[in-house]
All heavy atoms as an XYZ file, in Angstrom:
742
protein
N      74.575     89.280    129.923
C      73.254     89.567    130.423
C      72.986     91.070    130.412
O      71.896     91.495    130.050
C      73.147     88.981    131.833
C      71.785     89.051    132.405
S      70.720     87.946    131.479
C      69.209     88.219    132.282
N      74.004     91.829    130.788
C      73.843     93.286    130.804
C      73.686     93.801    129.376
O      72.874     94.699    129.120
C      75.041     93.953    131.512
C      75.017     93.590    133.003
C      75.012     95.456    131.323
C      76.202     94.097    133.776
N      74.454     93.230    128.451
C      74.355     93.659    127.051
C      72.956     93.387    126.506
O      72.401     94.201    125.758
C      75.402     92.944    126.215
N      72.382     92.260    126.874
C      71.025     91.929    126.443
C      70.023     92.945    126.991
O      69.146     93.433    126.272
C      70.665     90.519    126.891
C      69.285     90.009    126.494
C      69.193     89.895    124.985
C      69.013     88.677    127.147
N      70.151     93.289    128.244
C      69.268     94.263    128.874
C      69.404     95.633    128.214
O      68.394     96.291    127.915
C      69.570     94.362    130.372
C      68.710     95.332    131.162
C      67.253     94.893    131.139
C      69.217     95.451    132.579
N      70.633     96.056    127.957
C      70.849     97.348    127.303
C      70.251     97.327    125.895
O      69.629     98.308    125.464
C      72.354     97.690    127.268
C      72.831     97.997    128.691
C      72.634     98.869    126.355
C      74.317     98.170    128.832
N      70.416     96.213    125.171
C      69.842     96.095    123.840
C      68.335     96.209    123.851
O      67.736     96.910    123.030
N      67.701     95.547    124.785
C      66.241     95.615    124.897
C      65.798     97.036    125.238
O      64.827     97.551    124.671
C      65.728     94.595    125.938
C      64.257     94.830    126.247
C      65.956     93.176    125.451
N      66.499     97.685    126.140
C      66.153     99.060    126.503
C      66.300    100.009    125.310
O      65.444    100.889    125.100
C      67.011     99.536    127.673
C      66.690     98.928    129.036
C      67.700     99.387    130.078
C      65.283     99.303    129.466
N      67.348     99.836    124.535
C      67.529    100.708    123.367
C      66.450    100.458    122.314
O      65.969    101.410    121.679
C      68.922    100.503    122.776
C      70.074    101.082    123.604
C      71.410    100.698    122.996
C      69.953    102.584    123.725
N      66.060     99.230    122.133
C      64.971     98.937    121.189
C      63.671     99.555    121.673
O      62.918    100.155    120.891
C      64.830     97.416    120.987
C      66.023     96.882    120.199
C      63.529     97.082    120.257
C      66.087     95.380    120.118
N      63.391     99.436    122.964
C      62.172    100.043    123.508
C      62.196    101.561    123.357
O      61.177    102.178    123.024
C      62.001     99.656    124.977
C      61.617     98.197    125.232
C      61.610     97.908    126.731
C      60.276     97.876    124.606
N      63.361    102.185    123.570
C      63.470    103.625    123.396
C      63.240    104.010    121.934
O      62.573    105.013    121.647
C      64.829    104.145    123.852
C      65.034    105.592    123.532
C      64.367    106.566    124.257
C      65.858    105.985    122.482
C      64.524    107.909    123.951
C      66.014    107.310    122.167
C      65.352    108.279    122.905
N      63.780    103.224    121.000
C      63.602    103.517    119.579
C      62.122    103.456    119.203
O      61.610    104.323    118.485
C      64.412    102.547    118.731
N      61.429    102.443    119.685
C      60.004    102.312    119.387
C      59.238    103.462    120.029
O      58.375    104.083    119.400
C      59.464    100.952    119.874
C      57.953    100.886    119.785
C      60.094     99.820    119.069
N      59.546    103.794    121.263
C      58.878    104.896    121.973
C      59.106    106.221    121.247
O      58.202    107.060    121.155
C      59.405    104.978    123.404
C      59.038    106.242    124.120
C      57.748    106.454    124.585
C      59.984    107.240    124.337
C      57.408    107.618    125.240
C      59.661    108.404    124.990
C      58.369    108.596    125.436
O      58.034    109.740    126.084
N      60.304    106.417    120.712
C      60.618    107.709    120.107
C      59.919    107.927    118.771
O      59.730    109.076    118.364
C      62.123    107.865    119.936
O      62.606    106.922    119.016
N      59.494    106.864    118.080
C      58.851    107.074    116.777
C      57.337    106.902    116.813
O      56.672    107.142    115.806
C      59.447    106.127    115.706
C      59.200    104.673    116.043
C      60.914    106.397    115.497
C      59.548    103.725    114.924
N      56.771    106.511    117.935
C      55.327    106.321    118.009
C      54.594    107.647    117.808
O      54.992    108.673    118.341
C      54.930    105.718    119.356
C      55.301    104.255    119.563
C      54.934    103.836    120.980
C      54.620    103.367    118.554
N      53.494    107.636    117.056
C      52.770    108.880    116.773
C      51.696    109.208    117.813
O      50.571    109.566    117.466
C      52.140    108.596    115.410
C      51.882    107.135    115.432
C      53.021    106.539    116.226
N      51.994    109.099    119.060
C      51.038    109.405    120.128
C      51.485    110.654    120.868
O      52.670    110.979    120.909
C      50.926    108.232    121.106
C      50.412    106.969    120.462
C      51.217    105.857    120.348
C      49.108    106.898    119.985
C      50.753    104.696    119.758
C      48.627    105.749    119.392
C      49.451    104.638    119.276
N      50.555    111.362    121.498
C      50.934    112.589    122.221
C      51.903    112.329    123.376
O      52.721    113.185    123.698
C      49.614    113.132    122.755
C      48.534    112.403    122.047
C      49.126    111.149    121.487
N      51.829    111.161    123.989
C      52.709    110.870    125.121
C      54.088    110.353    124.682
O      54.975    110.142    125.494
C      52.075    109.849    126.070
C      51.476    108.648    125.385
C      50.186    108.502    124.980
C      52.150    107.443    125.013
N      50.013    107.277    124.382
C      51.207    106.605    124.402
C      53.455    106.982    125.144
C      51.530    105.340    123.915
C      53.772    105.730    124.659
C      52.815    104.919    124.058
N      54.286    110.167    123.365
C      55.586    109.716    122.849
C      56.318    110.891    122.206
O      55.787    111.994    122.082
C      55.375    108.606    121.837
N      57.533    110.678    121.796
C      58.344    111.752    121.223
C      57.945    112.112    119.792
O      58.249    113.217    119.328
C      59.823    111.356    121.254
C      60.422    111.156    122.654
C      61.848    110.665    122.549
C      60.361    112.444    123.443
N      57.358    111.198    119.043
C      56.898    111.426    117.657
C      58.033    111.911    116.751
O      57.911    112.916    116.051
C      55.748    112.426    117.629
O      54.657    111.945    118.369
N      59.114    111.203    116.748
C      60.267    111.571    115.925
C      60.231    110.927    114.545
O      61.220    110.949    113.821
C      61.562    111.149    116.612
C      61.948    111.994    117.782
C      61.358    113.127    118.213
C      63.037    111.743    118.658
N      61.981    113.607    119.322
C      63.039    112.769    119.619
C      64.000    110.765    118.748
C      63.968    112.845    120.627
C      64.936    110.840    119.749
C      64.923    111.870    120.686
N      59.121    110.329    114.132
C      59.076    109.619    112.865
C      59.488    110.489    111.678
O      60.279    110.043    110.838
C      57.692    109.013    112.648
C      57.628    108.183    111.412
C      56.900    108.435    110.301
C      58.345    106.973    111.152
N      57.096    107.457    109.356
C      57.991    106.539    109.861
C      59.256    106.218    111.878
C      58.508    105.397    109.278
C      59.763    105.072    111.304
C      59.394    104.672    110.016
N      59.022    111.748    111.549
C      59.460    112.573    110.407
C      60.977    112.803    110.403
O      61.608    112.786    109.347
C      58.702    113.887    110.584
C      57.523    113.542    111.422
C      57.967    112.417    112.317
N      61.540    112.994    111.578
C      62.990    113.191    111.658
C      63.735    111.913    111.289
O      64.801    111.953    110.662
C      63.407    113.659    113.060
C      63.032    115.094    113.372
C      61.586    115.252    113.824
O      60.877    114.246    113.981
O      61.164    116.398    114.005
N      63.195    110.771    111.665
C      63.819    109.494    111.310
C      63.812    109.328    109.795
O      64.809    108.914    109.193
C      63.086    108.313    112.003
C      63.555    106.984    111.466
C      63.288    108.378    113.505
N      62.710    109.675    109.161
C      62.616    109.577    107.703
C      63.625    110.521    107.050
O      64.300    110.147    106.080
C      61.184    109.873    107.213
C      60.216    108.802    107.722
C      61.123    109.980    105.702
C      60.524    107.408    107.219
N      63.752    111.734    107.550
C      64.739    112.680    107.017
C      66.156    112.119    107.155
O      66.958    112.232    106.240
C      64.639    114.030    107.736
C      63.481    114.886    107.316
C      63.593    115.294    105.872
O      62.937    114.705    105.016
N      64.419    116.269    105.592
N      66.442    111.551    108.297
C      67.768    110.960    108.527
C      68.021    109.831    107.529
O      69.109    109.722    106.956
C      67.871    110.442    109.961
C      69.150    109.714    110.235
C      70.318    110.418    110.459
C      69.187    108.332    110.262
C      71.503    109.752    110.706
C      70.360    107.652    110.516
C      71.531    108.367    110.736
N      67.017    108.988    107.326
C      67.177    107.884    106.377
C      67.359    108.383    104.948
O      68.154    107.838    104.182
C      65.986    106.930    106.464
C      65.880    106.119    107.758
C      64.603    105.302    107.754
C      67.084    105.236    107.945
N      66.612    109.414    104.589
C      66.754    109.980    103.250
C      68.173    110.502    103.027
O      68.728    110.357    101.946
C      65.762    111.125    103.038
C      64.352    110.685    102.798
C      63.482    111.929    102.591
C      62.033    111.570    102.397
N      61.203    112.783    102.269
N      68.724    111.134    104.014
C      70.085    111.666    103.887
C      71.155    110.597    104.040
O      72.233    110.705    103.472
N      70.842    109.565    104.802
C      71.852    108.548    105.079
C      71.949    107.446    104.051
O      72.995    106.816    103.916
N      70.892    107.207    103.295
C      70.893    106.101    102.329
C      71.963    106.295    101.250
O      72.707    105.356    100.962
C      69.483    105.908    101.732
C      69.523    104.996    100.529
C      68.553    105.340    102.790
N      72.095    107.471    100.636
C      73.152    107.615     99.621
C      74.556    107.429    100.200
O      75.413    106.802     99.573
C      72.976    109.036     99.097
C      71.578    109.400     99.424
C      71.243    108.665    100.679
N      74.773    107.929    101.386
C      76.088    107.769    102.014
C      76.342    106.298    102.328
O      77.437    105.780    102.080
C      76.172    108.642    103.290
C      76.127    110.110    102.899
C      77.434    108.327    104.073
C      75.969    111.058    104.046
N      75.334    105.621    102.845
C      75.474    104.199    103.136
C      75.701    103.414    101.846
O      76.492    102.468    101.811
C      74.224    103.695    103.865
C      74.393    102.357    104.528
S      73.070    101.924    105.676
C      71.601    102.325    104.788
N      75.051    103.803    100.761
C      75.241    103.128     99.477
C      76.675    103.284     98.981
O      77.260    102.344     98.445
C      74.254    103.675     98.448
N      77.235    104.469     99.170
C      78.633    104.684     98.776
C      79.560    103.782     99.587
O      80.451    103.133     99.026
C      79.030    106.166     98.953
C      80.533    106.354     98.838
C      78.305    107.016     97.930
N      79.364    103.713    100.889
C      80.217    102.869    101.728
C      80.072    101.396    101.361
O      81.061    100.673    101.255
C      79.918    103.081    103.212
C      80.484    104.353    103.761
C      79.682    105.200    104.498
C      81.796    104.702    103.540
C      80.194    106.370    105.008
C      82.320    105.884    104.037
C      81.514    106.724    104.772
N      78.849    100.944    101.140
C      78.633     99.539    100.767
C      79.264     99.266     99.402
O      79.873     98.214     99.188
C      77.128     99.197    100.779
C      76.617     99.206    102.217
C      76.869     97.860    100.124
C      75.111     99.092    102.342
N      79.146    100.210     98.490
C      79.771    100.054     97.176
C      81.287     99.967     97.270
O      81.917     99.132     96.613
N      81.896    100.821     98.078
C      83.349    100.769     98.256
C      83.792     99.457     98.879
O      84.775     98.846     98.441
C      83.822    101.941     99.128
C      83.867    103.298     98.449
C      84.168    104.388     99.464
C      84.914    103.290     97.350
N      83.075     99.025     99.891
C      83.416     97.754    100.538
C      83.290     96.613     99.540
O      84.171     95.747     99.448
C      82.527     97.528    101.778
C      82.896     98.526    102.876
C      82.665     96.103    102.290
C      81.923     98.567    104.026
N      82.212     96.596     98.768
C      82.018     95.543     97.763
C      83.128     95.577     96.719
O      83.623     94.532     96.284
C      80.674     95.698     97.066
O      79.634     95.597     97.989
N      83.531     96.757     96.308
C      84.603     96.898     95.328
C      85.900     96.302     95.844
O      86.555     95.512     95.155
C      84.790     98.387     94.991
C      85.898     98.661     94.033
C      85.742     98.389     92.687
C      87.087     99.198     94.470
C      86.758     98.646     91.791
C      88.111     99.460     93.586
C      87.956     99.188     92.236
N      86.279     96.655     97.075
C      87.527     96.144     97.635
C      87.458     94.647     97.918
O      88.450     93.935     97.767
C      87.926     96.935     98.876
C      88.397     98.328     98.548
C      87.738     99.423     99.068
C      89.477     98.529     97.711
C      88.165    100.709     98.756
C      89.910     99.801     97.390
C      89.256    100.900     97.914
N      86.291     94.155     98.315
C      86.135     92.709     98.509
C      86.276     91.989     97.179
O      86.893     90.920     97.097
C      84.778     92.397     99.188
C      84.451     90.930     99.111
C      84.792     92.854    100.637
N      85.720     92.560     96.123
C      85.849     91.967     94.796
C      87.297     91.911     94.333
O      87.751     90.903     93.776
N      88.045     92.980     94.564
C      89.464     92.995     94.201
C      90.216     91.924     94.993
O      91.035     91.186     94.435
C      90.072     94.392     94.438
C      89.526     95.367     93.399
C      91.591     94.350     94.373
C      89.953     96.796     93.609
N      89.950     91.831     96.275
C      90.615     90.822     97.102
C      90.260     89.413     96.637
O      91.124     88.526     96.618
C      90.230     91.007     98.566
N      89.026     89.211     96.220
C      88.605     87.898     95.727
C      89.341     87.539     94.439
O      89.793     86.403     94.272
C      87.095     87.893     95.498
C      86.563     86.520     95.161
O      87.009     85.540     95.791
O      85.682     86.432     94.282
N      89.486     88.495     93.545
C      90.214     88.253     92.301
C      91.672     87.914     92.603
O      92.240     86.991     92.014
C      90.099     89.473     91.363
C      88.663     89.599     90.855
C      91.080     89.371     90.206
C      88.382     90.889     90.109
N      92.280     88.645     93.524
C      93.669     88.356     93.900
C      93.799     86.960     94.499
O      94.765     86.244     94.215
C      94.183     89.400     94.891
C      94.458     90.738     94.267
C      95.001     91.703     95.300
C      95.316     93.048     94.705
N      95.836     93.998     95.700
N      92.847     86.565     95.328
C      92.877     85.227     95.922
C      92.757     84.146     94.858
O      93.436     83.121     94.926
C      91.764     85.060     96.954
C      92.025     85.827     98.229
O      93.195     86.209     98.462
O      91.063     86.038     99.002
N      91.885     84.355     93.869
C      91.732     83.371     92.796
C      93.019     83.238     91.995
O      93.433     82.128     91.653
C      90.579     83.761     91.879
C      89.221     83.516     92.476
C      88.121     83.864     91.512
C      86.759     83.646     92.148
N      85.666     83.995     91.228
N      93.653     84.358     91.699
C      94.910     84.319     90.952
C      95.974     83.586     91.755
O      96.720     82.753     91.221
C      95.365     85.752     90.586
C      94.409     86.356     89.563
C      96.798     85.758     90.076
C      94.637     87.828     89.293
N      96.057     83.877     93.037
C      97.043     83.217     93.897
C      96.773     81.722     94.001
O      97.704     80.905     93.956
C      97.027     83.842     95.288
C      98.094     83.295     96.196
C      98.108     83.979     97.546
O      97.621     85.122     97.642
O      98.591     83.355     98.494
N      95.510     81.323     94.109
C      95.201     79.895     94.206
C      95.535     79.189     92.895
O      96.001     78.049     92.904
C      93.741     79.679     94.577
O      92.884     80.084     93.537
N      95.321     79.834     91.754
C      95.700     79.242     90.469
C      97.203     79.038     90.402
O      97.673     78.012     89.921
C      95.232     80.123     89.317
C      93.763     80.053     89.067
C      93.366     80.905     87.900
N      91.915     80.984     87.791
C      91.281     81.884     87.069
N      91.970     82.785     86.385
N      89.965     81.891     87.013
N      97.966     80.036     90.860
C      99.425     79.902     90.866
C      99.856     78.740     91.745
O     100.740     77.972     91.367
C     100.071     81.191     91.365
C     100.033     82.307     90.371
C     100.743     83.516     90.913
N     100.557     84.663     90.047
C     100.724     85.918     90.403
N     101.101     86.195     91.646
N     100.540     86.890     89.555
N      99.262     78.637     92.921
C      99.607     77.539     93.821
C      99.265     76.188     93.200
O     100.044     75.241     93.321
C      98.889     77.703     95.163
C      99.407     78.852     95.988
C      98.612     79.063     97.267
O      97.618     78.330     97.484
O      98.973     79.957     98.035
N      98.124     76.092     92.532
C      97.744     74.836     91.876
C      98.721     74.488     90.769
O      99.105     73.331     90.613
C      96.322     74.937     91.324
C      95.248     74.938     92.382
C      93.866     75.145     91.801
O      93.729     75.243     90.561
O      92.910     75.218     92.598
N      99.143     75.495     89.989
C     100.110     75.240     88.928
C     101.443     74.773     89.503
O     102.078     73.871     88.961
C     100.298     76.494     88.084
C      99.103     76.833     87.225
C      99.271     78.157     86.485
O     100.324     78.812     86.646
O      98.342     78.534     85.750
N     101.879     75.390     90.614
C     103.125     74.975     91.252
C     103.026     73.546     91.770
O     103.973     72.766     91.629
C     103.486     75.931     92.392
C     103.922     77.302     91.927
C     104.179     78.256     93.087
O     104.060     77.832     94.256
O     104.479     79.425     92.822
N     101.888     73.196     92.346
C     101.698     71.829     92.835
C     101.709     70.831     91.689
O     102.304     69.762     91.799
C     100.375     71.715     93.606
C     100.391     72.399     94.957
C      99.039     72.341     95.651
O      98.136     71.650     95.128
O      98.897     72.979     96.700
N     101.073     71.196     90.574
C     101.076     70.317     89.411
C     102.489     70.134     88.873
O     102.875     69.027     88.486
C     100.155     70.868     88.329
C      98.681     70.759     88.663
C      97.797     71.410     87.608
O      98.337     71.868     86.566
O      96.577     71.459     87.827
N     103.272     71.216     88.842
C     104.656     71.117     88.382
C     105.459     70.202     89.302
O     106.239     69.378     88.843
C     105.299     72.500     88.325
C     104.834     73.339     87.170
C     105.515     74.680     87.174
C     105.007     75.563     86.056
N     105.635     76.893     86.073
N     105.284     70.356     90.617
C     106.005     69.522     91.569
C     105.611     68.052     91.403
O     106.464     67.174     91.447
C     105.740     69.973     93.001
C     106.426     71.267     93.364
C     106.138     71.658     94.793
C     106.799     72.975     95.142
N     106.507     73.392     96.517
N     104.324     67.805     91.229
C     103.861     66.430     91.054
C     104.402     65.828     89.770
O     104.820     64.665     89.746
C     102.331     66.374     91.058
C     101.711     66.620     92.417
C     100.195     66.658     92.364
O      99.624     66.451     91.264
O      99.582     66.890     93.413
N     104.426     66.602     88.684
C     104.950     66.082     87.423
C     106.451     65.846     87.529
O     106.975     64.883     86.972
C     104.626     67.025     86.275
O     105.268     68.272     86.456
N     107.178     66.696     88.256
C     108.608     66.493     88.463
C     108.862     65.258     89.314
O     109.789     64.499     89.057
C     109.229     67.727     89.118
C     109.316     68.925     88.205
C     109.827     70.160     88.916
O     110.130     70.082     90.133
O     109.920     71.208     88.260
N     108.031     65.047     90.334
C     108.184     63.870     91.182
C     107.901     62.600     90.393
O     108.536     61.573     90.617
C     107.259     63.965     92.396
C     107.672     65.015     93.397
C     106.675     65.169     94.523
O     105.628     64.475     94.509
O     106.931     65.986     95.421
N     106.970     62.651     89.457
C     106.668     61.485     88.634
C     107.801     61.209     87.654
O     108.096     60.062     87.348
C     105.352     61.694     87.879
C     104.135     61.654     88.770
C     102.860     61.954     88.006
O     102.928     62.173     86.778
O     101.792     61.976     88.638
N     108.454     62.243     87.160
C     109.553     62.068     86.216
C     110.792     61.501     86.908
O     111.524     60.715     86.324
C     109.897     63.403     85.550
C     108.865     63.864     84.558
C     109.273     65.169     83.943
C     108.209     65.651     82.969
N     108.558     66.944     82.384
N     111.054     61.900     88.132
C     112.245     61.449     88.853
C     112.295     59.939     89.008
O     113.332     59.329     88.722
C     112.345     62.147     90.204
C     112.726     63.606     90.087
C     112.769     64.301     91.444
O     112.584     63.615     92.469
O     112.983     65.510     91.457
N     111.243     59.264     89.437
C     111.327     57.798     89.532
C     111.546     57.140     88.176
O     112.251     56.142     88.072
C     109.973     57.389     90.124
C     109.460     58.596     90.809
C     110.025     59.757     90.052
N     110.979     57.681     87.121
C     111.183     57.125     85.797
C     112.639     57.239     85.395
O     113.219     56.322     84.823
C     110.287     57.836     84.783
C     108.810     57.556     84.952
C     107.959     58.385     84.003
O     108.521     59.111     83.158
O     106.717     58.302     84.113
N     113.285     58.369     85.696
C     114.687     58.549     85.366
C     115.544     57.590     86.169
O     116.521     57.032     85.666
C     115.100     59.997     85.643
C     114.474     60.991     84.683
C     114.776     62.418     85.059
O     115.516     62.642     86.036
O     114.273     63.324     84.366
N     115.213     57.352     87.424
C     115.950     56.396     88.250
C     115.816     54.986     87.709
O     116.775     54.218     87.692
C     115.473     56.473     89.701
C     115.831     57.752     90.399
C     115.275     57.830     91.798
O     114.666     56.846     92.257
O     115.422     58.873     92.437
N     114.642     54.629     87.219
C     114.431     53.306     86.648
C     115.269     53.138     85.385
O     115.863     52.088     85.159
C     112.957     53.079     86.333
C     112.082     52.914     87.547
C     110.610     52.789     87.181
O     110.307     52.669     85.974
O     109.793     52.809     88.103
N     115.341     54.168     84.566
C     116.127     54.125     83.352
C     117.604     53.964     83.690
O     118.322     53.180     83.089
C     115.885     55.381     82.482
C     116.842     55.438     81.320
C     114.440     55.435     82.007
N     118.085     54.672     84.700
C     119.490     54.590     85.121
C     119.791     53.211     85.676
O     120.855     52.653     85.444
C     119.804     55.666     86.151
C     119.864     57.049     85.569
C     120.178     58.058     86.639
C     120.189     59.472     86.066
N     120.445     60.481     87.089
N     118.887     52.652     86.442
C     119.128     51.343     87.041
C     119.120     50.249     85.986
O     119.798     49.233     86.118
C     118.093     51.046     88.135
O     116.810     50.984     87.569
N     118.390     50.405     84.921
C     118.349     49.414     83.841
C     119.647     49.419     83.066
O     120.075     48.426     82.533
C     117.163     49.689     82.917
C     115.826     49.403     83.542
C     114.666     49.765     82.627
O     114.905     50.180     81.475
O     113.511     49.643     83.080
N     120.306     50.564     82.991
C     121.563     50.661     82.255
C     122.618     50.014     83.052
O     123.372     49.257     82.974
C     121.945     52.117     82.009
C     120.978     52.808     81.087
C     121.312     54.281     80.948
O     122.233     54.788     81.574
O     120.615     54.947     80.208
């Protein structure tokens, strides 16, 4: 409940600080300057995060393929074992 109240207060302060009225802070030009300077930096961070997530995704796909191949090998070996037992029992 307190977090909700603090969130609402911060949103109200943000709106109050950018309003273009004499009784408000009128920080809109400064906000635009901050955004202009922050967008390239934010783009770099998002790009780095996306790059590392992509690498992790590729590694996961490779690992899942290996696991599937191992499971297929185990299943094929399990299928061969009963056949060999049947051949031995027939002899």
